[in-house]
C-alpha positions in Angstrom: -48.5 -0.7 15.3 -50.9 1.2 16.3 -53.7 -0.7 14.8 -52.3 -3.6 16.5 -52.4 -1.6 20.1 -56.1 -0.7 19.4 -56.2 -4.2 18.9 -55.0 -5.1 22.2 -56.8 -2.4 24.2 -60.0 -3.5 22.7 -59.0 -7.2 23.8 -58.5 -6.2 27.2 -61.7 -4.0 27.2 -63.6 -6.9 26.3 -62.2 -9.1 29.1 -62.8 -6.3 31.6 -66.4 -6.2 30.8 -66.6 -9.8 31.7 -65.5 -9.1 34.8 -67.1 -7.6 38.0 -67.1 -3.8 38.1 -63.8 -2.4 39.4 -63.8 -1.2 43.1 -66.5 -3.4 43.9 -65.7 -4.4 47.6 -67.9 -5.9 50.5 -70.1 -3.6 51.8 -69.7 -2.6 56.0 -71.6 -4.5 57.9 -75.1 -3.9 57.9 -76.4 -2.0 60.6 -79.6 -2.8 62.5 -82.8 -1.9 60.7 -84.1 -0.1 63.1 -80.7 2.2 63.8 -80.5 2.0 60.1 -83.7 4.4 60.0 -82.3 6.7 62.5 -79.1 7.2 61.1 -80.9 7.6 57.5 -82.8 10.5 59.2 -79.7 12.1 60.4 -78.2 15.8 58.7 -75.5 14.7 56.5 -72.8 17.3 57.1 -69.6 17.0 54.6 -67.9 20.4 55.7 -67.8 22.3 58.5 -66.2 26.4 58.1 -63.0 26.0 59.8 -63.1 29.3 61.3 -60.2 28.2 63.7 -58.1 27.7 61.1 -54.9 29.6 61.7 -54.4 28.5 65.0 -55.4 24.4 64.0 -52.3 22.2 65.0 -51.3 20.4 61.6 -48.6 18.5 63.5 -51.0 16.5 65.8 -54.1 16.6 63.4 -57.8 16.7 64.3 -57.1 14.4 67.1 -54.6 16.9 68.8 -51.5 15.7 71.2 -53.8 14.5 73.8 -54.9 11.9 71.6 -51.7 10.5 70.4 -51.4 6.8 71.2 -49.3 6.0 74.3 -47.1 2.6 74.4 -46.8 -0.1 75.1 -48.9 -1.9 72.3 -50.8 -5.0 71.9 -51.7 -7.3 69.2 -55.5 -7.7 68.2 -55.9 -9.3 64.8 -54.9 -8.8 61.3 -57.2 -6.5 58.6 -56.8 -8.1 55.6 -59.4 -5.7 53.5 -57.6 -3.0 51.3 -53.8 -3.2 49.4 -51.8 -2.3 52.3 -50.5 -4.7 55.4 -52.6 -3.6 58.5 -53.4 -5.0 61.5 -55.3 -3.5 64.9 -53.9 -3.2 68.2 -54.4 -1.4 71.7 -52.7 0.5 73.7 -52.2 1.3 77.8 -54.7 3.2 78.0 -57.3 0.3 76.1 -57.8 3.0 73.2 -57.4 0.9 69.9 -56.4 1.7 66.6 -55.5 0.5 62.8 -51.8 0.1 61.9 -50.9 0.6 58.2 -47.4 -0.3 57.6 -46.1 0.3 53.6 -45.5 3.3 50.8 -49.1 4.6 52.0 -48.4 5.5 55.5 -46.0 8.2 55.3 -48.3 10.0 52.8 -51.5 9.7 54.3 -50.5 12.2 57.9 -50.1 15.1 55.8 -52.9 14.4 53.3 -55.7 14.1 56.4 -53.8 17.4 58.1 -54.6 19.4 54.6 -58.1 17.8 54.2 -58.5 18.5 58.0 -57.2 22.1 57.6 -59.9 23.1 54.7 -62.7 22.2 56.4 -63.3 18.4 55.5 -63.8 15.6 58.0 -60.5 13.4 58.4 -59.6 10.6 60.7 -57.1 10.6 63.5 -53.9 9.8 62.0 -50.4 9.4 63.9 -46.9 8.4 62.7 -45.0 6.2 64.6 -41.4 6.2 63.5 -40.5 3.3 65.5 -43.4 1.1 66.4 -43.0 -2.2 68.7 -46.4 -4.3 69.1 -46.4 -7.0 71.8 -47.8 -10.6 71.2 -47.3 -10.3 67.4 -48.4 -13.2 65.4 -45.2 -15.7 64.2 -46.3 -15.0 60.8 -48.7 -12.4 59.0 -50.6 -13.0 56.1 -49.4 -9.7 54.7 -46.3 -7.4 54.9 -44.0 -10.0 57.4 -41.1 -8.4 56.0 -42.0 -5.0 57.6 -42.2 -6.6 61.0 -38.7 -7.6 63.0 -38.9 -10.5 64.9 -39.3 -8.8 68.2 -42.5 -7.4 67.2 -40.7 -3.5 66.2 -41.6 -2.1 62.4 -40.4 1.6 61.1 -42.9 4.4 60.0 -46.2 3.1 61.2 -49.3 5.4 60.9 -51.8 4.7 63.4 -55.1 5.3 63.0 -57.5 6.2 66.1 -60.8 4.2 66.8 -63.5 6.7 68.1 -66.0 5.2 70.9 -68.9 7.6 69.9 -68.2 6.9 65.8 -69.7 4.3 63.7 -69.3 3.7 60.1 -73.0 3.3 58.4 -72.2 2.5 55.0 -69.8 3.8 51.6 -70.9 6.8 49.8 -70.5 7.0 46.1 -69.0 10.2 44.1 -71.8 10.2 41.9 -74.7 9.8 43.8 -74.6 11.5 47.5 -76.7 14.5 49.1 -74.1 17.1 48.1 -74.1 17.0 44.0 -73.2 20.5 42.5 -72.5 21.9 45.6 -69.7 24.0 46.6 -68.9 21.8 49.5 -68.5 18.7 47.4 -66.7 20.4 44.4 -64.3 21.9 46.9 -63.2 18.1 48.2 -62.8 16.9 44.4 -60.6 20.0 44.3 -58.6 19.0 47.3 -58.4 15.3 46.0 -56.3 17.1 43.1 -54.4 19.1 45.0 -52.4 15.9 47.0 -52.4 14.0 43.7 -55.1 11.3 45.4 -55.7 8.9 42.6 -57.5 6.1 44.1 -61.0 7.7 44.5 -62.9 4.2 44.5 -66.0 4.7 46.4 -65.0 1.8 49.1 -62.4 4.3 50.4 -65.0 6.7 51.3 -67.3 6.5 54.7 -70.5 7.8 56.4 -69.8 8.1 59.9 -73.0 8.2 62.7 -71.1 10.6 65.3 -73.5 11.7 68.3 -72.4 15.4 69.4 -74.7 17.8 71.7 -76.9 18.1 69.1 -77.6 15.0 68.7 -77.0 12.4 65.8 -75.1 13.4 62.5 -73.7 11.6 59.3 -70.4 13.1 58.3 -69.0 12.4 54.6 -65.5 11.4 54.6 -62.8 9.7 52.1 -61.3 8.0 55.0 -58.3 6.4 52.7 -55.7 9.0 51.6 -52.7 6.6 51.3 -52.6 7.0 47.3 -51.3 10.6 47.7 -47.9 13.4 47.1 -47.0 11.7 43.9 -47.9 10.8 40.7 -51.9 11.9 39.0 -52.4 8.2 38.5 -52.0 4.7 39.5 -48.2 3.5 38.4 -45.8 1.2 38.6 -43.7 0.8 40.3 -45.9 1.8 43.7 -43.1 3.4 45.0 -43.4 5.9 42.6 -47.3 6.3 42.9 -47.3 7.3 47.0 -45.6 9.9 48.6 -42.9 10.6 46.2 -41.8 14.2 45.9 -40.1 14.0 42.6 -43.2 12.7 40.8 -45.3 14.9 42.6 -43.3 18.0 41.7 -43.2 17.8 38.4 -46.9 16.4 38.0 -49.4 18.7 36.4 -52.2 20.7 38.7 -54.2 22.2 36.4 -55.2 20.3 32.6 -57.6 22.8 31.7 -59.3 26.3 32.1 -62.7 28.0 30.8 -64.2 31.2 31.4 -66.9 28.7 33.5 -64.9 25.7 34.7 -61.6 23.7 35.3 -60.3 20.4 34.7 -57.2 18.9 36.9 -55.3 16.3 36.2 -56.0 13.9 39.1 -57.1 11.5 38.9 -55.3 10.7 35.9 -55.6 7.3 33.5 -53.0 4.4 35.0 -49.5 4.1 33.8 -49.7 1.7 30.7 -47.7 -0.8 33.2 -50.8 -1.4 34.9 -52.6 -3.2 31.8 -51.2 -6.3 33.1 -54.3 -5.8 35.7 -56.5 -4.9 33.0 -60.2 -4.9 35.1 -57.9 -2.1 37.2 -57.1 -0.2 35.0 -60.3 0.2 32.6 -62.3 0.6 35.6 -60.0 3.2 37.2 -60.6 5.3 33.6 -64.3 5.7 34.8 -62.6 7.7 37.5 -61.1 11.0 35.7 -64.5 12.6 35.9 -64.0 13.2 39.9 -61.4 15.8 38.7 -63.3 17.8 35.8 -65.2 20.3 35.1 -65.6 22.0 38.5 -66.5 25.3 38.7 -63.8 27.7 39.3 -65.5 29.8 41.7 -65.5 26.9 43.6 -61.6 25.9 43.2 -61.1 29.4 43.9 -62.6 29.2 46.9 -60.7 26.3 48.0 -57.6 28.3 47.1 -58.9 31.1 49.6 -59.8 29.0 52.1 -56.4 27.2 51.7 -54.4 30.5 51.6 -55.1 31.0 55.6 -52.6 28.1 56.1 -49.6 29.6 57.3 -46.4 28.4 55.5 -45.4 26.7 58.8 -48.7 25.1 59.1 -48.2 23.7 55.9 -44.8 22.5 56.8 -45.9 21.0 60.3 -48.3 18.6 57.8 -44.9 17.5 56.3 -42.8 17.0 59.3 -45.8 14.9 61.3 -45.2 12.4 58.8 -41.4 11.9 59.4 -39.9 13.9 56.4 -36.6 15.0 56.0 -35.9 18.9 56.1 -35.7 19.3 52.0 -38.7 16.7 51.6 -40.4 18.6 53.5 -39.5 21.9 52.1 -39.9 20.1 48.4 -43.8 18.8 49.5 -44.8 22.7 51.1 -43.8 24.5 48.0 -45.4 22.4 45.7 -48.7 22.7 47.4 -48.2 26.6 48.0 -47.6 27.1 44.1 -50.7 25.0 43.9 -53.2 27.0 46.1 -51.7 29.8 44.6 -53.0 28.5 41.4 -56.4 28.1 42.8 -56.5 32.0 44.1 -56.0 32.9 40.4 -58.8 31.4 38.9 
């Protein structure tokens, strides 16, 4: 039986090798050559010391209450990138937002809050429990079943478009300006903390941002929806995103040596994902992201997160519309994992 299973795996692997590499998606629109030269010359930043972490509002996140969306909202266009139903809207103030529906919408909220609290960059995300959008098309290509005839939907994540921010390109986990730095290793730890198993390079963005000091390149993980559930891709998808039961029983630290620590996330995908062999075998290449991380760097993240109060952690999950029981359950797992990091 074991030999037959190996034969099946070898057959599927051969199929995968004949296909385009997993995670190869269309790149962001190219910027002009002159603008590219300016952006490439700008300093690169992946982390800023969160000196005000104890006062950060994890209910509203990086955008604060002042940037929360205000209706009425009007439909602009559908976005067919990624796996979740998405479309673009504008609010009464003319601000543009990207709406995400489905199982990724809620977990992306606390994920962005905790990443931001640790000093990393995150989108300005808000959950709107009941969203009504005017001028919706009669038929969406994706997610039509999630929208009522009057344009109403529930648990919608809204990501704000910032006027002074422009995505220049994607960045790669293996090749970037921060390789082997404490800051990049810390981001790898954060992905394990929240069980983010969808760590394809296409989910990373470099944003050109103008501030008083000039142009700066901000490196961000800008898709955090596949979190707070299993350590690897699983089926059905509701099991792998925002699932307290799965998150609570998932393993956090896989192995500890005198110098390094291995985390369980990202893990091998469930055997059920073999029906899509390209995805299954492609994700095997991502497991290194959670492994061989210096213990000192992982402990550093634990010390950063240890400055966040219990109320702040719970606010991050309240912002996603979870009920009291789920808020407490998710928060306890986070607190337990922070303690494990501090003990390394």
